[in-house]
C-alpha positions in Angstrom: -0.1 0.0 -0.2 1.1 3.4 -0.8 0.2 6.6 1.1 0.7 10.2 0.9 2.2 11.7 4.0 0.8 15.2 5.1 4.0 17.4 5.5 4.5 21.5 6.2 6.5 23.5 4.2 9.3 25.0 6.0 11.1 26.7 2.8 11.1 27.0 -1.0 13.7 27.6 -3.6 12.3 27.2 -7.1 10.4 23.9 -7.2 11.8 22.4 -4.6 10.6 22.7 -0.5 11.9 21.6 2.6 9.2 20.0 4.3 8.6 18.6 7.9 6.5 16.0 9.3 6.7 14.7 13.1 10.4 15.7 13.3 11.5 14.3 10.0 12.4 16.6 7.2 12.6 15.7 3.4 13.4 18.0 0.5 10.2 17.5 -1.7 9.7 18.6 -5.5 6.6 21.0 -6.1 7.1 20.4 -9.6 3.4 18.8 -9.6 1.8 21.9 -7.9 3.6 24.4 -9.9 0.3 26.3 -10.6 -0.8 26.4 -6.9 0.3 29.1 -4.5 2.4 27.2 -2.1 3.7 29.2 0.7 6.3 28.4 3.9 3.9 27.4 6.5 1.5 25.6 4.1 0.6 21.8 4.1 1.2 19.4 1.5 0.6 15.6 0.8 3.8 14.0 -0.3 4.3 10.9 -2.1 7.6 9.5 -3.5 9.1 12.6 -2.9 6.4 14.7 -4.7 4.2 17.2 -3.3 0.8 15.9 -4.9 -2.0 18.1 -3.4 -2.2 20.9 -1.0 -4.2 20.5 2.2 -5.8 22.6 5.0 -4.1 22.0 8.5 -7.1 20.2 9.7 -6.9 17.9 6.7 -3.1 17.2 7.7 -4.1 16.4 11.4 -6.7 14.1 10.8 -4.7 12.1 8.4 -2.0 12.1 11.0 -4.6 10.8 13.6 -5.3 8.1 11.5 -2.0 7.0 10.9 -1.2 7.0 14.2 -4.2 5.2 14.8 -3.1 2.7 12.2 0.4 2.5 13.6 -0.6 1.8 17.2 -3.1 -1.1 16.1 -0.1 -3.0 14.1 1.8 -2.6 17.3 -0.9 -3.9 19.2 -1.3 -0.9 21.3 -5.2 -0.3 20.4 
């Protein structure tokens, strides 16, 4: 299964952004969202190194709540 991970944009340079989620930072291509207005502080869904969708902070939080629940169940903690 492939998942898109919500990440917050920290910095942008051309079509590349430094993004962060849960303390992990990655360089992400913004090429697929080149016609969107992406700013530092925005949230994007990242899949295989590409930002594929801009999302609201609430959508990002909701996705992480679901992912955290999935991980907890897999570990037998729920």
